[in-house]
N, C-alpha and C positions, 0 to 999 in steps of 0.2 A: 795625313796630318795637315793641319791648317797652317796658314802663313804665320799666325801667332805662335803656334807650337815650334815652327822652325826658327823663328827669331829668338825664342827662349833658349833653344839649343845652340845658338850662335851660328846657324847655317843661313847662307844667303839664298834667296829664291829669285831665280832669273825671271824677268818680266815675261819671257816667252813661254815659261813653263807653267802649265795649269796645275793647280793642286789636285791630287788624286783623292777622290772620295771613296771610301770603302764602306760597304754595308756590313754591319756586325750585329750580332744578337747578344743581348745582355743575358748572362747566365746567373740566376739567383741561387744562392746557396740554399740547400734543402734545410728547412726549419725543423728542428727537432722539437717534439712536444715537451712542454714543461713538465717536470716531475710533479707527482702528487704531493701537495703540501698539507700537512695535518696541523690542526689547531691544538697547541699545547696550553693547557690551562693550569691554574694553581693546584688542581686535583691530580694532575698527571704524575705518575711515579715510574721512572725509568732507571734501570741500573746502568753501569758502565758499558758502553758500546751497544746498548739496546735501542732499537728503533721499531716503531710499529710496522707490522707486516700485513696490514689490512689490504684487502682488495675491494673492488666495487661490490662484490657479493656480500661483504660484511656490512654494507650500509643500506641494503634494499630488503624490504619485507615482501612477503608473498601477497597475492591479491586477497586471499582469505584473511590473512592477518591484518591487512590494511582495512578491510571492511569491518573487522571486529574493533580495531582501534579507532575507527571513525565514530563509533557509538559513544555517547556520553558516559562518563565514569560516575556520574552522580544520579541519585534517584530524582524522580521528576519534581517532587515537592522541595527537595534540597536545591535543585537547579533553579526552581522558580524563586525561592528566597534569595539565592545568591544573585540572580539577575536583577531582582528588584533593588537589592542593596548596591550593586555595582552601578546601576542606572542612576540612582540618587547621587552617588559619588561623582559620576561623570557630569551630571548636571551642575553640581556644586562647583566642580573645577571649571566648567565653561562659564559660569557666572562671575568668576573672579576677574579683577581688573589689574593687570592683564590676565587672560585665561591661563590656567595651569594644566600641565599634561597629566592625564589620569592613568595612562598605560604606556610605558611604565612610569610610575610616579616617583618622585624623590621623597626622602625622609621628611623634608620640610612640608611638602604637600600632605603627606600622610598624617603627620603630627597635627598640622593645622586643622585638618578635617576632624580628627579625633577630638581636639579641644572644642571645635564647633559643636559636635554632638554632645559632649559633656556639658557644655553651657546650656544647650537645649534641655538636657536631662535634668539639670538642677532646677529648672522651672517646672518640672513634673511631666515633661513630654516623654522621657525615656527613663528606664531603670539602668543601673550600672551594668548588669549582666547583658542587657539588650545592646548597649553600646559596645561592650566587649565582643559580642557575637558579630555585630556589623563590621567592626574593624578587623576581626579575624577573617571574615569572608573576603574583604578587600585585599588583605595581605596574601591570602591563598590564591587570589585571582591574578596577582602580579607574576611576571616571569620568575622562575625559581632562582636564577642567577642575578636578578636585579631587584629583589624584594627590599623594601625600605626597612629601616631599623624601628621596630615597634616598642622599644623599651620605654620611651618617655610617655607614650600614650597609655601603656599598660600600668605604669607607675601612677599616673594621674587617676586612672580608673580604680586602682587599689586604694588610693587615698580618699577617693570619693565614696567608695562602697560602704565603709562603716557609718559615715554621715547619712547616707541614704537609708541604711537600716534603722538608724535612730529616729528618722523622720516618719517612719511607717507607723502602722497601727500599734499602739502600745499593747504589750501582752498582759493578760490578767495575772495577778500574783497567784502563786501556788497556794492552795488552802493549807492552813496550819491547824494544829490541834485546837487552839482557842477559837478560831473562826469557824471550823467545821462542827465542832462539838463544844458549845459554850459551857464553861465551867469545868471542862475535862482537861486533864493534863496528859492523857495518853489516848490512843485510838480505842473505840469501844470493844474491838474484838480481842479475845484473850491471846496472850503470848503462847507460842508452842512450848510444851513441857518436854522434858527429856523422854518421857514415855511415848508421847506422840511422835517425837522425832525418830525414835528407834523403830516404831511401828511402820513408819513410812519407808525406812531404809531397807 
């Protein structure tokens, strides 16, 4: 013990007595591993007293399964179209001032881009169904649990679609009796009679 420790204990240290120095080894308490902690989400359903009984094996796939899962889930042409749409969205987000996050994106960013495409479509660059496909690809590309709310964009596309159809090429009117056969009040072929109807049956 040091002189300071003796003074705190109320003991007097003679000037002729040298304090004794003892060598000691610090012993650390053995640290126990932390228990496995599971993430409980809004989709978890547990009854009274129930707890997950998973182990490490429940979270690991085999090498064969991993190789299969690493393969893309989309056909090549579908993947090409998606990548092109996503790339255009990423470039648009990067051009904003300040830049906006493309992945994952917020509902505001998703909606703003949808309105941007709708505005370009109303000038004749896109059709309503084309914009709908673009926005659907971007929505599916987002993480499943962080996807934006697409309701406002879809509503704007529905509102735009009838107007887009009206601005297309007008359909020619169906021929009427008077236009197809001038002076006629009925088609030139005879009406089926009861005899002919019975014969067909």
